[in-house]
TIMAR-879528 format. One record per residue (C-alpha): residue number from 1; residue in three letters; x, y, z. Coordinates in Angstrom, 3 decimals. Layout:
TIMAR-879528
PT  kolpa  roro         X         Y         Z
PT    NUM   Ala         X         Y         Z
...
***
This chain:
TIMAR-879528
PT  kolpa  roro         X         Y         Z
PT      1   Met     0.000     0.000     0.000
PT      2   Thr     2.833     2.380     0.855
PT      3   Lys     4.530     1.645    -2.450
PT      4   Lys     1.319     2.413    -4.379
PT      5   Phe     0.901     5.699    -2.499
PT      6   Leu     4.477     6.783    -3.181
PT      7   Leu     4.265     5.859    -6.858
PT      8   Lys     0.960     7.700    -7.233
PT      9   Tyr     1.895    10.940    -5.481
PT     10   Phe     5.683    10.905    -5.839
PT     11   Pro     6.498     9.188    -9.147
PT     12   Pro    10.226     8.977    -9.961
PT     13   Ala     9.889    11.384   -12.893
PT     14   Lys     8.313    13.999   -10.632
PT     15   Thr    10.817    13.683    -7.798
PT     16   Thr    13.731    13.817   -10.245
PT     17   Lys    12.535    17.249   -11.347
PT     18   Cys    12.356    18.446    -7.722
PT     19   Leu    14.439    21.540    -7.031
PT     20   His    17.106    21.149    -4.420
PT     21   His    17.361    24.868    -3.672
PT     22   Gly    21.038    25.028    -4.543
PT     23   Leu    22.108    22.563    -1.863
PT     24   Pro    25.365    20.847    -2.749
PT     25   Phe    25.007    17.157    -3.592
PT     26   Trp    27.064    16.060    -0.560
PT     27   Leu    24.683    17.943     1.746
PT     28   Gln    21.651    16.323     0.124
PT     29   Val    23.189    12.868     0.685
PT     30   Gln    24.149    13.715     4.263
PT     31   Thr    20.626    14.980     4.974
PT     32   Ile    19.092    11.765     3.633
PT     33   Tyr    21.502     9.628     5.662
PT     34   Asn    21.011    11.610     8.875
PT     35   Gly    17.235    11.345     8.453
PT     36   Leu    17.323     7.547     8.516
PT     37   Asn    16.570     5.636    11.682
PT     38   Leu    19.478     4.060    13.541
PT     39   Leu    18.853     0.517    12.287
PT     40   Thr    18.761     1.591     8.638
PT     41   Arg    21.929     3.660     9.074
PT     42   Gln    23.653     0.658    10.624
PT     43   Leu    22.533    -1.595     7.746
PT     44   Ile    23.929     0.849     5.206
PT     45   Asp    27.176     1.217     7.147
PT     46   Val    27.616    -2.567     7.249
PT     47   Ala    26.849    -2.846     3.529
PT     48   Thr    29.461    -0.201     2.708
PT     49   Gly    32.139    -1.809     4.847
PT     50   Gly    32.425     1.179     7.170
PT     51   Thr    30.668     4.434     7.798
PT     52   Leu    28.919     6.035     4.877
PT     53   Asn    30.542     9.354     5.766
PT     54   Asn    33.898     7.975     4.572
PT     55   Lys    32.551     7.465     1.040
PT     56   Thr    32.266    10.016    -1.735
PT     57   Pro    28.785    11.552    -2.045
PT     58   Glu    28.237     9.704    -5.327
PT     59   Val    29.153     6.309    -3.855
PT     60   Ala    27.122     7.015    -0.715
PT     61   Tyr    24.079     7.956    -2.779
PT     62   Glu    24.385     4.758    -4.837
PT     63   Phe    24.379     2.664    -1.651
PT     64   Ile    21.333     4.480    -0.285
PT     65   Glu    19.491     4.139    -3.576
PT     66   Glu    20.348     0.438    -3.864
PT     67   Met    19.145    -0.226    -0.318
PT     68   Ala    15.917     1.658    -0.991
PT     69   Leu    15.238    -0.252    -4.205
PT     70   Asn    15.803    -3.603    -2.523
PT     71   Asn    13.935    -2.947     0.710
PT     72   Tyr    10.834    -0.986    -0.255
***
């Protein structure tokens, strides 16, 4: 049900067009990561072989996106 809601009101094409108000990419990734609950952050850290903060923003984003695609 959650997936249907998100696809209906927040389709990927629409969210891709979303303005990011000039925030640098690294800050966007950090904001996403810091907004996750502790368990999800720990899962991502384990999957990356360390803390996500030690990765480049591009690599960190790829891990977050991959986890999201496989878990939700």
